[in-house]
C-alpha positions as CSV (number, residue, x, y, z in Angstrom):
1,M,-33.6,-18.3,134.3
2,R,-31.8,-18.2,137.4
3,I,-31.9,-14.9,139.0
4,A,-29.9,-13.8,142.0
5,M,-31.6,-11.3,144.8
6,P,-29.4,-9.5,147.6
7,V,-31.1,-10.4,151.2
8,F,-30.1,-9.7,154.6
9,E,-32.2,-12.5,156.1
10,N,-32.8,-16.0,155.0
11,K,-36.7,-15.9,155.1
12,K,-36.9,-18.0,151.9
13,K,-39.5,-16.4,149.6
14,N,-40.4,-13.8,152.3
15,S,-36.9,-12.4,152.5
16,E,-37.1,-8.4,151.6
17,I,-34.7,-7.7,148.9
18,A,-31.8,-5.2,150.2
19,Q,-31.6,-1.8,149.4
20,H,-28.1,-1.9,148.2
21,F,-26.4,-4.8,146.4
22,G,-22.8,-4.6,147.9
23,H,-23.5,-5.1,151.7
24,V,-25.7,-8.2,152.2
25,Q,-25.3,-11.3,154.2
26,F,-27.2,-13.5,151.5
27,L,-27.8,-14.0,147.9
28,A,-31.1,-15.8,146.9
29,V,-30.7,-17.7,143.6
30,Y,-34.1,-19.0,141.9
31,D,-34.2,-21.0,139.0
32,S,-37.5,-20.4,137.3
33,E,-37.6,-23.6,135.1
34,K,-37.1,-25.9,138.2
35,D,-38.9,-23.4,140.9
36,K,-36.0,-23.9,143.2
37,L,-34.7,-21.1,145.5
38,E,-31.2,-21.5,146.7
39,M,-29.5,-19.3,149.5
40,I,-25.8,-18.6,149.3
41,D,-24.0,-17.3,152.2
42,V,-21.9,-14.2,151.3
43,K,-18.5,-14.8,153.3
44,N,-17.4,-11.1,152.7
45,V,-20.1,-8.3,152.7
46,Q,-18.2,-5.5,150.9
47,G,-17.3,-4.3,147.5
48,C,-18.0,-6.7,144.6
49,A,-17.8,-9.7,147.1
50,P,-21.4,-10.3,146.3
51,V,-20.6,-10.5,142.8
52,E,-18.1,-12.8,142.9
53,S,-20.1,-15.2,145.5
54,L,-22.3,-16.0,142.4
55,E,-19.5,-17.5,140.3
56,G,-20.2,-21.2,139.7
57,H,-24.0,-20.9,140.0
58,G,-25.2,-20.2,136.6
59,V,-27.0,-17.0,137.2
60,D,-28.1,-15.2,134.5
61,A,-29.5,-12.0,136.0
62,I,-29.2,-10.1,139.5
63,Y,-32.4,-8.2,140.7
64,C,-31.6,-5.2,142.7
65,F,-32.5,-1.6,143.4
66,G,-29.0,-0.4,143.3
67,M,-25.3,-1.2,142.5
68,G,-22.1,0.6,142.4
69,M,-20.1,1.0,139.1
70,R,-17.5,-1.4,139.6
71,A,-20.0,-4.2,140.5
72,I,-22.0,-3.3,137.5
73,D,-18.6,-3.7,135.4
74,L,-18.1,-7.0,137.1
75,C,-21.5,-8.4,136.2
76,K,-21.1,-7.4,132.5
77,T,-17.8,-9.3,132.4
78,M,-19.4,-12.2,133.7
79,G,-22.2,-12.0,131.1
80,I,-25.0,-11.2,134.0
81,K,-27.8,-9.4,133.2
82,L,-29.0,-6.4,136.0
83,K,-32.8,-6.2,136.6
84,T,-34.7,-3.9,138.8
85,G,-38.0,-2.8,139.7
86,Q,-40.5,-2.4,142.6
87,F,-41.0,-5.5,144.3
88,K,-39.9,-5.7,147.6
89,T,-39.6,-9.6,148.5
90,I,-38.0,-12.8,146.6
91,K,-41.9,-13.7,146.2
92,G,-42.7,-10.6,144.5
93,V,-39.8,-10.8,142.0
94,I,-40.5,-14.6,141.4
95,E,-44.3,-13.8,140.7
96,N,-43.4,-10.8,138.6
97,L,-40.3,-11.9,136.3
98,D,-41.7,-10.9,133.2
99,K,-41.9,-7.4,134.4
100,L,-38.9,-6.4,135.7
101,K,-36.8,-3.9,133.8
102,D,-32.9,-3.5,133.2
103,L,-30.9,-1.6,135.7
104,E,-29.6,0.8,133.6
105,E,-27.0,3.1,135.8
106,S,-24.9,2.7,139.3
107,C,-25.9,4.1,142.2
108,G,-23.1,6.5,142.1
109,H,-20.3,4.4,144.1
């Protein structure tokens, strides 16, 4: 699985997950089969730009705490699953991939 996570700083696996998906500087993409972490620099940090930044990166899922409805709809169109949980760092998400829950509603944007 290739899972993307929104972060403000590039601190590799110690990066903290951003509270909201739509306003981040970086997206971390973790490949669980290769145990490889890639950091994507988000050029435009508003609206659906972070989702659009994932195009061509083979992402299967996104882990986040909140996401607006337009971004959720775009993810569905792209076939990307949305996951959430209580894990605050990339390392926490990686170590608990089997415990992630489905993100079922938007944050109201």
